[in-house]
C-alpha positions as CSV (number, residue, x, y, z in Angstrom):
1,M,-6.6,44.1,-1.9
2,R,-4.8,40.8,-1.7
3,G,-5.9,38.3,0.9
4,P,-3.7,36.3,3.2
5,R,-0.7,34.7,1.7
6,R,-1.4,31.1,0.8
7,K,1.2,28.4,0.7
8,I,2.0,24.8,0.9
9,S,3.0,23.8,4.4
10,S,6.4,22.3,4.9
11,A,4.4,19.3,6.2
12,S,2.6,18.9,2.9
13,P,3.0,15.7,0.9
14,L,4.0,17.8,-2.1
15,R,7.3,18.4,-0.3
16,H,7.7,14.7,0.1
17,V,6.8,13.3,-3.3
18,V,9.7,10.8,-3.3
19,Q,8.6,8.2,-1.0
20,P,5.8,1.3,-3.2
21,F,3.7,-0.8,-4.1
22,S,2.4,-0.8,-0.5
23,L,3.3,-2.7,2.4
24,I,0.9,-0.7,4.6
25,L,0.8,-1.8,8.2
26,M,0.2,-0.1,11.4
27,Q,1.3,3.5,11.6
28,R,5.1,3.4,11.2
29,F,4.9,0.7,8.5
30,T,1.8,2.2,7.0
31,M,3.1,5.7,6.5
32,R,6.3,4.4,4.9
33,R,4.7,2.0,2.4
34,L,1.5,3.9,1.7
35,L,2.9,7.3,0.9
36,R,5.4,6.0,-1.6
37,P,3.0,4.4,-4.1
38,I,0.6,7.3,-3.8
39,L,3.0,10.2,-4.0
40,R,5.8,8.9,-6.1
41,A,4.0,6.3,-8.2
42,A,0.9,8.4,-8.1
43,A,-2.4,6.8,-8.7
44,I,-4.9,6.3,-11.4
45,T,-8.5,7.5,-11.1
46,G,-11.4,6.7,-13.2
47,F,-11.2,8.1,-16.7
48,F,-12.4,6.6,-19.9
49,A,-14.3,7.9,-22.9
50,A,-17.9,8.9,-21.9
51,C,-20.0,6.8,-24.2
52,A,-23.4,5.3,-23.9
53,S,-23.4,2.0,-21.9
54,A,-24.5,-1.1,-23.7
55,D,-25.9,-3.5,-21.1
56,R,-25.1,-7.0,-22.3
57,G,-27.6,-8.4,-19.9
58,A,-24.9,-10.6,-18.5
59,S,-25.7,-11.3,-14.9
60,A,-23.9,-13.9,-12.7
61,G,-25.7,-14.3,-9.4
62,S,-25.2,-11.0,-7.6
63,A,-22.9,-9.4,-10.1
64,V,-24.1,-7.5,-13.2
65,V,-21.6,-7.2,-16.1
66,R,-22.2,-4.5,-18.7
67,D,-20.1,-3.1,-21.5
68,S,-19.3,0.6,-22.0
69,A,-17.3,1.4,-25.2
70,G,-15.4,-1.8,-24.9
71,V,-14.7,-1.5,-21.2
72,E,-16.2,-4.3,-19.0
73,I,-18.0,-2.9,-15.9
74,V,-18.7,-5.4,-13.2
75,T,-21.0,-4.2,-10.4
76,S,-21.5,-6.6,-7.4
77,H,-24.5,-6.2,-5.2
78,S,-23.9,-9.2,-2.9
79,A,-21.3,-11.9,-2.3
80,Q,-20.9,-15.0,-4.5
81,W,-19.9,-17.2,-1.6
82,P,-22.7,-19.0,0.2
83,D,-23.2,-18.4,3.9
84,G,-20.4,-20.1,5.8
85,G,-18.4,-20.6,2.7
86,G,-15.4,-18.8,1.2
87,W,-11.7,-18.6,1.8
88,R,-10.0,-19.1,5.2
89,V,-6.6,-18.1,6.5
90,D,-5.1,-20.3,9.1
91,T,-3.3,-18.5,11.9
92,T,-0.4,-21.0,12.2
93,P,2.2,-19.9,9.7
94,I,3.9,-22.3,7.3
95,T,6.9,-20.0,7.4
96,R,7.9,-17.4,10.0
97,I,11.0,-15.2,9.6
98,G,12.1,-12.4,11.9
99,D,11.7,-13.7,15.5
100,N,14.8,-15.9,15.8
101,E,17.0,-13.9,18.1
102,S,20.0,-16.3,17.6
103,D,20.1,-15.6,13.9
104,S,21.5,-12.2,13.1
105,M,20.2,-12.4,9.5
106,Q,16.7,-12.1,11.0
107,H,17.4,-8.8,12.7
108,W,15.9,-5.8,11.0
109,Q,14.0,-2.6,11.8
110,Y,11.7,-2.9,8.8
111,V,11.1,-4.9,5.7
112,E,11.0,-3.3,2.2
113,Y,9.7,-6.3,0.2
114,P,9.2,-10.0,0.8
115,V,8.8,-12.4,-2.1
116,R,7.8,-16.1,-2.1
117,L,9.2,-18.5,-4.8
118,S,7.3,-21.5,-6.1
119,D,9.3,-23.9,-3.9
120,G,8.4,-22.1,-0.7
121,T,11.7,-20.1,-0.4
122,V,11.1,-16.7,1.0
123,L,13.2,-13.7,0.0
124,V,13.3,-10.6,2.2
125,A,14.6,-7.4,0.6
126,L,15.8,-4.7,2.9
127,Q,18.3,-1.8,2.7
128,G,19.9,-3.0,-0.5
129,E,20.2,-6.7,0.4
130,I,18.1,-9.7,-0.5
131,R,18.2,-12.4,2.1
132,W,17.0,-15.9,1.2
133,F,15.2,-18.2,3.7
134,S,14.0,-21.8,3.4
135,A,10.3,-22.7,3.8
136,D,11.3,-23.6,7.4
137,G,12.6,-20.0,8.0
138,I,16.3,-20.9,8.0
139,Y,18.7,-18.4,6.5
140,L,20.3,-19.6,3.3
141,K,22.2,-16.8,1.6
142,S,22.2,-13.2,0.5
143,S,22.2,-12.5,-3.3
144,T,22.9,-8.8,-3.3
145,R,25.1,-6.4,-1.5
146,V,24.7,-2.8,-0.5
147,G,26.4,-0.5,-3.0
148,E,26.4,1.1,-6.4
149,G,28.0,-1.7,-8.5
150,P,26.3,-4.2,-10.8
151,G,23.4,-5.9,-9.0
152,E,23.9,-3.8,-5.9
153,F,21.3,-1.5,-4.3
154,R,21.1,1.1,-1.5
155,A,17.3,0.6,-1.1
156,F,14.6,-1.2,-3.1
157,G,11.7,0.5,-4.8
158,S,10.2,-2.8,-5.9
159,I,10.9,-6.5,-6.3
160,Y,8.7,-8.9,-8.2
161,R,8.8,-12.6,-8.9
162,M,8.4,-13.4,-12.6
163,P,7.4,-16.6,-14.3
164,G,10.0,-19.3,-13.6
165,D,11.0,-17.6,-10.3
166,S,13.3,-15.1,-11.9
167,L,13.2,-11.7,-10.2
168,I,13.0,-8.1,-11.3
169,A,14.2,-5.4,-8.8
170,T,14.4,-1.7,-8.9
171,D,16.1,0.9,-6.6
172,D,14.2,3.4,-4.5
173,F,13.9,5.9,-7.3
174,G,13.5,3.5,-10.3
175,K,16.8,4.6,-11.7
176,K,18.3,1.1,-11.7
177,T,16.5,-2.1,-12.8
178,A,18.1,-5.6,-12.4
179,V,16.9,-9.0,-13.4
180,F,18.1,-12.0,-11.4
181,A,18.0,-15.7,-12.2
182,P,16.1,-18.1,-10.0
183,D,19.3,-18.8,-8.1
184,G,19.8,-15.1,-7.4
185,S,22.6,-14.5,-9.9
186,L,22.6,-11.3,-11.9
187,V,21.3,-11.7,-15.5
188,R,21.3,-8.1,-16.6
189,E,21.0,-4.6,-15.3
190,S,20.0,-1.3,-16.9
191,L,20.0,2.3,-15.8
192,R,17.0,4.5,-16.6
193,D,17.6,6.6,-19.7
194,D,16.1,9.9,-18.6
195,A,16.8,11.5,-22.0
196,R,14.6,8.9,-23.7
197,I,11.9,9.5,-21.2
198,R,12.1,13.3,-21.6
199,A,11.8,12.8,-25.4
200,L,8.3,11.3,-24.8
201,G,7.0,14.5,-23.1
202,E,7.2,16.8,-20.2
203,W,6.8,14.9,-16.9
204,I,6.2,15.9,-13.3
205,P,9.4,15.6,-11.4
206,F,9.8,12.7,-8.9
207,C,6.9,10.8,-10.4
208,G,8.3,8.0,-12.5
209,G,10.0,5.7,-10.0
210,T,7.4,2.9,-10.1
211,V,8.3,0.0,-12.3
212,L,5.7,-2.8,-12.9
213,P,6.5,-6.5,-13.1
214,D,6.9,-6.4,-16.9
215,G,9.3,-3.5,-16.8
216,S,6.7,-0.8,-17.7
217,R,6.9,2.5,-15.8
218,I,4.3,4.8,-14.4
219,A,4.8,8.5,-14.9
220,C,2.8,11.7,-14.3
221,R,2.0,14.6,-16.6
222,E,0.1,17.8,-16.1
223,D,-3.2,18.0,-17.9
224,A,-4.9,21.4,-18.2
225,S,-8.2,19.7,-19.1
226,I,-8.5,18.2,-15.5
227,P,-10.6,20.4,-13.3
228,G,-9.4,21.4,-9.8
229,P,-6.0,22.2,-8.4
230,H,-2.9,21.0,-10.2
231,M,0.6,19.9,-9.0
232,P,2.7,23.0,-8.4
233,R,6.0,23.1,-10.3
234,R,9.2,22.6,-8.3
235,T,10.1,26.2,-8.6
236,D,6.8,27.4,-7.1
237,S,7.1,28.4,-3.5
238,H,3.4,29.2,-3.2
239,V,0.3,28.1,-4.8
240,D,-3.3,29.4,-4.6
241,V,-5.0,27.4,-1.8
242,A,-8.4,28.1,-0.4
243,P,-9.8,26.8,2.9
244,G,-11.2,23.4,2.4
245,P,-10.3,20.1,0.7
246,Y,-7.2,20.2,-1.5
247,R,-6.2,17.4,-3.9
248,P,-3.9,18.3,-6.8
249,K,-4.7,16.4,-10.0
250,Y,-2.6,15.2,-12.9
251,R,-2.7,12.4,-15.5
252,L,-0.9,9.1,-15.2
253,H,0.9,7.5,-18.1
254,V,2.5,4.1,-18.6
255,I,5.8,4.0,-20.4
256,S,6.9,0.9,-22.3
257,P,9.9,-1.1,-21.0
258,A,11.9,0.1,-24.1
259,L,11.1,3.7,-23.2
260,D,9.9,4.4,-26.7
261,R,6.2,4.8,-26.2
262,S,3.8,6.1,-23.6
263,W,0.0,5.8,-23.1
264,P,-2.3,8.0,-21.1
265,L,-4.1,6.4,-18.2
266,S,-6.4,8.0,-15.6
267,V,-6.5,11.2,-13.8
268,S,-4.6,10.9,-10.6
269,G,-4.6,12.8,-7.3
270,D,-2.5,13.3,-4.2
271,P,-4.0,12.1,-0.9
272,E,-6.6,14.7,0.0
273,G,-5.2,17.5,2.1
274,Y,-7.1,20.4,3.6
275,G,-6.6,24.1,3.4
276,V,-6.3,25.2,7.1
277,T,-6.4,28.8,8.2
278,Y,-3.6,29.4,10.7
279,E,-2.0,32.7,11.8
280,G,-3.5,34.7,8.9
281,Q,-2.4,32.2,6.2
282,V,-4.1,29.3,4.5
283,E,-1.8,26.3,4.5
284,V,-2.3,22.7,3.4
285,F,-2.4,20.1,6.1
286,P,-1.3,16.9,4.3
287,W,-3.8,14.2,5.1
288,L,-5.2,12.0,7.8
289,L,-5.4,8.2,7.9
290,Y,-9.1,8.3,6.9
291,S,-8.6,10.9,4.1
292,P,-9.2,9.7,0.6
293,R,-6.0,8.5,-1.1
294,A,-5.3,6.4,-4.2
295,V,-4.3,2.8,-3.8
296,T,-2.7,0.6,-6.5
297,A,-1.7,-3.0,-7.1
298,S,-0.2,-5.0,-10.0
299,G,0.0,-8.6,-10.9
300,G,-1.6,-11.2,-13.2
301,N,-0.4,-12.7,-16.4
302,P,-0.3,-10.7,-18.5
303,V,0.5,-7.9,-16.1
304,R,-2.4,-5.7,-15.0
305,F,-2.4,-2.5,-13.0
306,A,-5.3,-1.9,-10.6
307,H,-6.2,1.4,-9.1
308,A,-8.8,2.9,-6.7
309,I,-9.0,6.6,-6.3
310,N,-11.2,6.6,-3.2
311,P,-13.5,7.4,-1.5
312,E,-15.9,5.6,-3.9
313,Y,-15.8,1.8,-4.2
314,R,-14.5,1.7,-7.8
315,I,-11.4,-0.1,-9.0
316,E,-10.0,0.3,-12.5
317,V,-7.9,-2.5,-14.1
318,W,-5.5,-1.4,-16.8
319,S,-3.2,-3.2,-19.3
320,T,0.4,-2.0,-19.6
321,D,-0.3,-0.7,-23.1
322,G,-2.8,1.8,-21.8
323,R,-6.1,0.0,-22.2
324,L,-8.8,0.2,-19.5
325,T,-9.9,-3.4,-19.4
326,R,-12.3,-3.5,-16.5
327,V,-14.0,-1.4,-13.9
328,I,-15.0,-3.1,-10.6
329,E,-17.7,-1.7,-8.4
330,R,-19.2,-2.9,-5.2
331,V,-22.6,-1.5,-4.2
332,G,-22.9,-0.7,-0.5
333,G,-19.2,-1.5,0.2
334,R,-18.4,1.6,2.2
335,R,-19.0,1.7,5.9
336,A,-19.6,4.4,8.4
337,I,-16.6,5.6,10.4
338,T,-16.9,4.9,14.1
339,A,-16.2,7.2,17.1
340,Q,-13.3,4.9,18.0
341,E,-11.7,5.2,14.6
342,I,-12.1,9.0,14.7
343,A,-10.3,9.0,18.1
344,D,-7.6,6.7,16.7
345,V,-6.8,9.2,13.9
346,V,-7.1,12.4,15.9
347,D,-5.3,11.2,19.0
348,G,-2.6,9.5,16.9
349,E,-1.9,12.7,14.9
350,R,-1.9,14.8,18.1
351,N,0.5,12.4,19.9
352,R,2.9,12.3,16.9
353,S,3.1,16.0,16.7
354,R,3.1,17.0,20.4
355,G,6.2,19.0,21.2
356,A,6.9,19.8,17.5
357,P,7.6,23.4,16.6
358,R,4.3,23.8,14.7
359,F,2.0,21.8,17.0
360,G,-0.4,24.8,16.9
361,F,-0.9,24.2,13.2
362,V,-1.7,20.6,13.8
363,E,-4.3,21.6,16.5
364,A,-5.8,24.1,14.1
365,A,-6.0,21.4,11.4
366,L,-7.7,18.9,13.6
367,D,-10.2,21.5,14.6
368,Q,-11.0,22.6,11.1
369,I,-10.9,19.4,9.0
370,P,-14.4,17.8,9.0
371,T,-14.8,14.2,9.9
372,P,-15.9,12.0,6.9
373,D,-19.2,10.1,7.2
374,S,-17.5,6.9,6.1
375,M,-14.1,5.3,5.6
376,P,-12.5,5.3,2.1
377,A,-13.6,2.2,0.3
378,V,-10.2,0.7,-0.4
379,L,-7.4,0.9,2.1
380,D,-4.9,-1.4,0.3
381,M,-4.9,-4.1,-2.5
382,A,-3.0,-7.1,-3.5
383,M,-3.3,-9.0,-6.8
384,S,-2.6,-12.7,-7.4
385,D,-0.9,-14.2,-10.4
386,R,-4.4,-15.2,-11.6
387,G,-5.6,-11.6,-11.4
388,E,-7.7,-12.0,-8.3
389,L,-7.8,-9.1,-5.9
390,M,-7.8,-8.8,-2.1
391,V,-9.0,-5.4,-1.0
392,M,-8.4,-4.2,2.5
393,R,-11.4,-2.5,4.1
394,E,-10.5,-2.6,7.8
395,G,-7.3,-3.0,9.8
396,L,-5.4,0.2,9.3
397,L,-6.1,1.8,12.7
398,E,-5.1,1.0,16.3
399,S,-8.6,-0.1,17.4
400,H,-8.7,-2.7,14.6
401,S,-7.7,-6.0,16.1
402,S,-8.2,-7.9,12.8
403,M,-8.1,-7.4,9.1
404,L,-11.1,-7.4,6.8
405,Y,-10.6,-8.0,3.0
406,D,-13.0,-8.2,0.1
407,V,-12.1,-10.9,-2.4
408,F,-12.7,-10.5,-6.1
409,D,-12.2,-13.2,-8.7
410,A,-10.2,-12.6,-11.9
411,D,-13.4,-11.5,-13.7
412,G,-14.0,-8.8,-11.1
413,R,-16.9,-10.4,-9.3
414,W,-17.1,-9.9,-5.5
415,L,-16.8,-13.4,-3.9
416,G,-17.1,-12.3,-0.3
417,E,-15.3,-11.2,2.8
418,L,-12.1,-12.7,4.3
419,R,-11.2,-11.8,7.9
420,I,-7.8,-12.4,9.3
421,P,-8.0,-12.5,13.1
422,F,-4.9,-10.3,13.7
423,R,-3.3,-7.3,12.1
424,V,-1.1,-8.1,9.1
425,Q,-0.2,-6.5,5.8
426,V,-1.0,-8.9,2.9
427,V,1.8,-8.5,0.4
428,S,0.8,-11.2,-2.0
429,F,-1.2,-14.4,-2.2
430,G,-1.4,-17.6,-4.2
431,D,-3.4,-20.7,-4.6
432,D,-2.8,-21.9,-1.1
433,Y,-0.9,-19.2,0.8
434,V,-0.9,-15.6,1.9
435,L,2.4,-13.8,2.2
436,A,2.2,-11.1,4.9
437,V,4.2,-8.8,7.2
438,R,3.1,-8.2,10.8
439,P,4.5,-6.7,13.9
440,N,5.1,-8.8,17.0
441,E,4.6,-7.7,20.6
442,D,8.0,-6.0,20.6
443,G,7.2,-3.9,17.5
444,L,9.4,-5.9,15.2
445,F,8.2,-6.9,11.8
446,L,7.8,-10.6,11.0
447,V,7.5,-12.1,7.5
448,E,5.0,-14.9,7.5
449,V,3.5,-17.4,5.0
450,L,0.0,-18.3,6.2
451,P,-2.0,-21.2,4.8
452,L,-5.0,-20.2,2.6
453,R,-7.9,-22.6,2.3
454,R,-10.1,-21.8,-0.7
455,D,-13.5,-23.4,0.2
456,P,-16.3,-22.8,-2.3
């Protein structure tokens, strides 16, 4: 006798795979920027050949470095910075854009991507347009228009600054890629050749829109060797789901800029959903803000791709030709979830869903999904041109009045903690600045460049 019919809920993230490279921020901004890199760009988990570890005996202070089959594993037990030392972020911005009511070019509902050039100019990409502002926050020009023509976009999927201040931008689905000169003029443009990508293998639909700064692409492929649930095909209306945690798995690949080669990367997974029993059926409730989800970042020179699968504190750093170059671990980095954080998540989900047609399903989910004993280790990441990492550990929820980041040097060693005394989303950082987006008291998003002091 067959049991209750099991299906993917219409609220499931599997129904919303097309949604970058994370500007998380408070809940409206968070959901928009976080779901897209996770669901569309997917995420890379820890996979590399299981071989005997050869401990090189290399130990630098509180970090132990060992080698496993050519992969450097850096495990930090305590911070490198001395007490009272470390980086500091000043609260008075060098540049602030978005709060000048008399300037119509600073009016927007959200920001897709901000970029800072080497001379302090700040570019704000939103809804197909790139607006240029001086280091003083004064509007200078717009270098793109909304449309389908050469150099035009409807929405941006990514925009990166390359060496020499040229730019590479993609549309929301990674179908169009354009390179712009340092003055914003169009250098060249290309459309994704789907036939060439299909010639490399069979790919999961809608996963392939993420373009890295060097033009490489991230794509997803089913892999029968991976244990656990797999991504359902688009034609599937129902999949076998049991009550309990539900996280489909697949393998990430990187595709060369020329679309002529691909290399396998890690096992990837959706944000962890949960099979909820409701009205005689088992349906997947998508995820909650403290559910494990994959987080990615890219940067460095040459370009590297960093990934954390969560909930463990483990970050993998990959080259764009498919080599796992480093694994970063921090011992004792996860922290217990507080009662206030639980209330933030549960009350927030309930308030967003109140009055919705399936509010009963949400109530059932909140009743059945167990509370984790700790927060996911990595909530967001940003990578500098040097290859350093800033890893968000606190600041996602309403009760967080500040942001807490772990800082890792380019060799993967944990330097220490950096606290920013208000809620922001760090987009990028350099030798002496942090580029961030944050909401003001009116709920509008400001783009700010904050001074960064790198004390030893």
